[in-house]
Wavefront OBJ file of the C-alpha trace (Angstrom):
o trace
v 0.066 0.197 -0.311
v 2.765 2.300 1.005
v 4.647 1.456 -2.452
v 1.441 2.283 -4.156
v 1.078 5.465 -2.837
v 4.760 6.571 -2.921
v 4.678 5.717 -6.980
v 1.214 7.569 -7.445
v 2.801 10.541 -5.190
v 5.883 10.599 -7.761
v 3.825 9.946 -11.198
v 1.776 12.777 -10.279
v 4.789 15.279 -9.199
v 6.783 14.282 -12.515
v 3.410 14.601 -14.574
v 3.349 17.855 -13.243
v 6.638 18.912 -13.533
v 6.077 17.658 -17.313
v 3.244 19.959 -17.870
v 5.228 23.023 -16.969
v 7.069 22.787 -20.080
v 10.594 24.309 -20.620
v 11.507 27.777 -20.712
v 12.585 27.319 -24.439
v 9.119 25.952 -25.220
v 7.351 28.979 -23.120
v 9.690 31.523 -24.957
v 8.960 30.171 -28.642
v 4.989 30.188 -27.899
v 5.135 33.594 -26.392
v 6.941 35.056 -28.732
v 4.897 33.514 -32.007
v 1.502 34.392 -30.236
v 2.454 37.946 -28.746
v 4.401 38.963 -31.986
v 1.388 37.451 -34.373
v -0.883 39.841 -32.272
v 1.294 42.874 -32.541
v 1.676 42.281 -36.349
v -2.055 42.147 -36.839
v -2.210 45.788 -36.245
v 1.410 46.861 -37.045
v 0.183 48.714 -40.144
v -2.087 51.168 -37.996
v 1.300 52.213 -36.367
v 2.611 54.203 -39.401
v -0.629 55.736 -40.299
v -0.923 59.635 -39.946
v -3.496 60.984 -37.522
v -4.412 63.483 -39.764
v -5.701 60.693 -42.535
v -8.890 58.982 -42.512
v -8.536 55.798 -39.960
v -10.692 52.830 -40.926
v -11.364 49.790 -39.007
v -9.863 46.420 -40.454
v -12.268 43.861 -38.745
v -10.018 41.125 -39.429
v -7.030 42.296 -38.123
v -9.118 42.815 -34.843
v -10.646 39.517 -34.630
v -6.925 38.301 -35.140
v -5.631 40.543 -32.508
v -8.217 39.504 -29.940
v -7.832 35.738 -30.551
v -4.212 36.272 -30.045
v -4.362 38.535 -27.368
v -6.587 35.853 -25.769
v -4.650 32.971 -26.462
v -1.637 35.186 -24.954
v -2.955 35.434 -21.617
v -3.699 31.810 -21.536
v 0.233 30.953 -21.670
v 1.398 32.638 -18.718
v 3.925 30.882 -16.560
v 3.612 31.741 -12.542
v 7.268 32.418 -11.909
v 10.167 34.739 -12.965
v 8.769 36.014 -16.069
v 5.471 36.446 -15.127
v 5.800 40.180 -14.711
v 6.920 40.893 -17.885
v 3.972 38.698 -19.519
v 1.470 40.870 -17.521
v 3.271 43.620 -19.106
v 3.379 42.508 -22.762
v -0.673 41.629 -22.245
v -1.056 45.009 -20.664
v 0.443 46.424 -24.293
v -1.956 43.752 -26.494
v -5.106 44.870 -24.085
v -4.217 48.496 -25.035
v -4.252 47.853 -28.831
v -7.778 45.471 -28.581
v -9.312 48.488 -26.733
v -8.128 50.885 -29.363
v -9.407 48.887 -32.035
v -12.943 48.714 -30.275
v -13.131 52.233 -30.021
v -12.295 52.854 -33.639
v -14.953 49.853 -34.268
v -17.532 51.542 -32.499
v -16.801 55.062 -33.613
v -16.968 53.485 -37.486
v -20.610 52.080 -36.629
v -21.883 55.120 -34.770
v -21.395 56.885 -38.142
v -22.644 54.307 -39.936
v -25.779 54.190 -37.887
v -26.101 58.291 -38.323
v -25.498 58.696 -34.324
v -22.637 61.665 -35.796
v -22.570 62.824 -31.977
v -20.126 59.779 -31.882
v -18.921 59.679 -35.280
v -15.055 59.409 -35.223
v -13.456 62.483 -37.038
v -9.933 63.527 -37.494
v -9.974 64.923 -33.853
v -9.960 61.063 -32.362
v -7.317 59.573 -34.581
v -4.397 61.159 -32.955
v -5.821 59.549 -29.822
v -6.822 56.191 -31.273
v -3.441 55.916 -32.898
v -1.650 57.073 -29.914
v -3.508 54.564 -27.683
v -2.035 51.944 -30.547
v 1.595 53.134 -30.422
v 1.664 53.231 -26.447
v 0.315 49.700 -26.694
v 2.947 48.413 -28.959
v 5.524 50.385 -26.904
v 4.440 48.959 -23.801
v 4.400 45.059 -25.224
v 7.785 45.606 -26.966
v 9.203 47.145 -23.788
v 8.408 44.211 -21.738
v 9.516 41.933 -24.470
v 12.976 43.159 -24.434
v 13.060 42.981 -20.522
v 11.570 39.282 -20.755
v 14.232 38.486 -23.374
v 16.951 39.316 -20.974
v 15.515 37.381 -18.144
v 15.069 34.264 -20.371
v 18.391 34.252 -21.880
v 19.880 34.218 -18.389
v 17.371 31.162 -17.893
v 19.105 29.475 -20.925
v 16.190 30.083 -23.216
v 16.602 31.676 -26.676
v 13.471 34.590 -27.238
v 13.593 35.305 -31.129
v 14.094 38.867 -32.322
v 10.528 41.240 -31.713
v 9.235 41.933 -35.153
v 10.496 44.934 -37.219
v 9.091 48.355 -35.848
v 10.424 51.472 -36.412
v 11.048 53.662 -33.048
v 9.437 56.418 -35.066
v 6.597 54.338 -35.647
v 6.152 54.420 -31.728
v 6.438 58.096 -31.213
v 3.761 60.220 -31.929
v 3.893 62.820 -34.685
v 6.157 65.677 -34.347
v 7.951 64.224 -31.203
v 10.740 63.644 -33.299
v 13.815 66.020 -33.247
v 16.011 66.812 -36.470
l 1 2 3 4 5 6 7 8 9 10 11 12 13 14 15 16 17 18 19 20 21 22 23 24 25 26 27 28 29 30 31 32 33 34 35 36 37 38 39 40 41 42 43 44 45 46 47 48 49 50 51 52 53 54 55 56 57 58 59 60 61 62 63 64 65 66 67 68 69 70 71 72 73 74 75 76 77 78 79 80 81 82 83 84 85 86 87 88 89 90 91 92 93 94 95 96 97 98 99 100 101 102 103 104 105 106 107 108 109 110 111 112 113 114 115 116 117 118 119 120 121 122 123 124 125 126 127 128 129 130 131 132 133 134 135 136 137 138 139 140 141 142 143 144 145 146 147 148 149 150 151 152 153 154 155 156 157 158 159 160 161 162 163 164 165 166 167 168 169 170 171 172
C-alpha cells in the first residue's frame, strides 16, 4: 500500500513538472503568439492621424483571438511580470481597435455625435502606439531574463522607433 502511494505521488509530481514545459517552449509560444498579435495591427502604427483611419475587422479579430491566447500561456514564475506587461500592451491595442469599431458603427448608424473624426484619430493611434511600446519594452526585458535562464527568445517584429513616437515628437 505504501509503495503504491509513493509511486502515485512520484508519478503525479513528474507529470505536473512535465506539464509546466520548458522555458524554451514557453519562449517560442509567447513570442509567436504575442508578435503575431502585434503584427496584425502594425499597419496602424505608421498611419498619420490626420488621414482617415479605417477599422479593419479581420485585424481586430486576429488581435483579440491572439491576445486572449497570449493571456492563457502565462507561467507563474520569474517572467510572469513581463508577461503581464506584454499582455497589458496587447490589451491597449484591443481597446483602441474596439473604440475605432464603435466610432465607425456610430457613423454608419447616423449617430453623428459619436462619429469618429480627425480629432479622434490622434488619440486612437496614440493608444495603439503606446500599447505597442508597452508590449515591446516588456518583451525586451523578458528576452534578457529568459536568456539568463537558458532560453533563446526570437527577435521582436521589426517596428520602427519612429512609428512608436507621436508625430512631431522626433527632433531633427
